[in-house]
C-alpha positions as CSV (number, residue, x, y, z in Angstrom):
1,A,88.6,9.1,-30.0
2,T,88.1,9.5,-33.8
3,C,85.4,11.7,-35.2
4,L,84.0,10.8,-38.7
5,T,82.2,13.7,-40.3
6,V,80.3,13.0,-43.5
7,T,79.0,15.8,-45.7
8,H,76.3,13.9,-47.6
9,A,73.0,12.4,-46.5
10,V,73.4,8.7,-45.7
11,S,71.0,6.0,-46.8
12,W,69.5,3.5,-44.4
13,A,71.5,0.8,-46.4
14,G,74.7,2.8,-45.8
15,L,74.1,3.1,-42.1
16,A,73.1,-0.6,-41.7
17,A,76.2,-1.7,-43.7
18,W,78.5,0.5,-41.6
19,T,77.1,-0.7,-38.2
20,D,77.3,-4.4,-39.5
21,L,80.9,-4.0,-40.5
22,M,81.8,-2.3,-37.2
23,R,80.1,-5.1,-35.2
24,E,81.8,-7.8,-37.2
25,F,85.3,-6.4,-37.7
26,C,85.8,-4.1,-34.7
27,G,83.6,-5.8,-32.2
28,A,85.0,-5.7,-28.6
29,R,87.6,-3.1,-29.7
30,L,84.8,-0.6,-30.3
31,L,84.5,0.8,-26.7
32,R,81.8,3.3,-27.7
33,C,80.3,5.0,-30.7
34,K,77.9,7.9,-30.6
35,G,76.7,10.1,-33.3
36,I,74.1,11.9,-35.3
37,V,73.5,10.8,-38.9
38,H,71.5,12.6,-41.7
39,I,69.3,9.9,-43.2
40,A,68.4,10.6,-46.9
41,E,65.2,8.7,-47.0
42,I,63.6,10.7,-44.2
43,D,65.6,13.9,-44.6
44,R,66.1,13.9,-40.8
45,P,68.8,13.1,-38.4
46,V,68.9,9.9,-36.3
47,V,71.0,9.3,-33.1
48,V,73.3,6.3,-33.3
49,H,74.8,4.6,-30.2
50,G,76.9,1.4,-30.1
51,V,79.2,-0.4,-27.6
52,Q,81.3,-3.3,-28.8
53,H,79.1,-5.8,-30.8
54,V,75.8,-4.0,-29.9
55,F,74.2,-1.0,-31.7
56,D,70.9,0.3,-30.5
57,A,68.2,1.0,-33.1
58,P,68.7,4.5,-34.5
59,V,66.5,7.0,-32.9
60,P,64.9,9.6,-35.3
61,L,65.0,13.2,-34.1
62,A,62.3,15.8,-34.9
63,G,65.0,18.1,-36.3
64,W,68.6,19.1,-36.2
65,P,70.0,20.5,-32.9
66,S,71.9,23.2,-34.9
67,E,72.4,24.6,-38.4
68,D,75.1,22.1,-39.0
69,H,73.5,19.1,-40.9
70,R,76.6,17.0,-41.4
71,S,76.6,13.5,-40.0
72,R,79.1,12.9,-37.2
73,L,80.1,9.7,-35.5
74,V,82.6,9.7,-32.6
75,C,84.2,6.3,-32.1
76,I,86.4,5.3,-29.1
77,T,88.4,2.2,-29.9
78,R,91.2,0.1,-28.5
79,D,93.8,-1.6,-30.6
80,F,92.0,-0.8,-33.9
81,D,93.7,0.8,-36.9
82,E,92.5,4.4,-37.1
83,A,93.1,4.5,-40.9
84,V,90.7,1.5,-41.3
85,L,88.2,3.3,-39.1
86,R,88.4,6.5,-41.2
87,A,88.1,4.4,-44.4
88,S,85.0,2.7,-43.0
89,A,83.1,6.0,-43.4
90,R,83.0,5.4,-47.2
91,V,80.5,2.7,-46.5
92,L,78.0,5.3,-45.3
93,A,77.8,6.5,-49.0
94,L,76.3,3.3,-50.2
95,P,73.1,4.0,-52.1
96,A,69.8,2.5,-51.1
97,G,69.5,-1.2,-52.0
98,S,73.3,-1.8,-51.9
99,Q,75.0,-4.8,-50.3
100,R,77.7,-4.1,-47.8
101,P,81.4,-4.7,-48.6
102,M,82.7,-8.1,-47.5
103,S,85.3,-6.6,-45.0
104,L,86.7,-3.4,-43.6
105,D,90.1,-4.3,-45.1
106,A,88.6,-4.3,-48.6
107,V,87.1,-0.8,-47.8
108,A,90.5,0.4,-46.6
109,R,92.3,-0.8,-49.6
110,E,89.8,0.9,-51.9
111,A,90.1,4.1,-50.0
112,A,93.9,4.0,-50.2
113,L,93.6,3.6,-54.0
114,E,90.9,6.2,-54.6
115,G,91.3,8.7,-51.8
116,S,88.5,9.8,-49.6
117,N,85.4,11.7,-50.7
118,N,82.7,13.5,-48.7
119,L,84.6,12.9,-45.5
120,E,86.1,15.4,-43.2
121,E,88.8,14.0,-41.0
122,H,89.1,15.0,-37.3
123,A,91.1,13.3,-34.6
């Protein structure tokens, strides 16, 4: 399992782009994904749940379950490059109105060139 922890609020566009990329490029290799994501536009957390090519609609919560307001996504994958998965968290930083990157490989290459930002890595 890989836990992606993001320190900034995430736009709806960032979350939509990330789930689209995970469905398209990880697909059946994504055994499970669960998490809580701080959505900037509503300043509240939502629960995210996905299995393979299917992500349920995010469920807004009334508030945070603790004082920790970082977004956290736990992904269980099979035969998927962990470095690419970690780099995918950069997509969550897309501002509202942005289009998603064309591929996870492009995101991973950009991450390798620039280094990560606003992402805490946990294995």
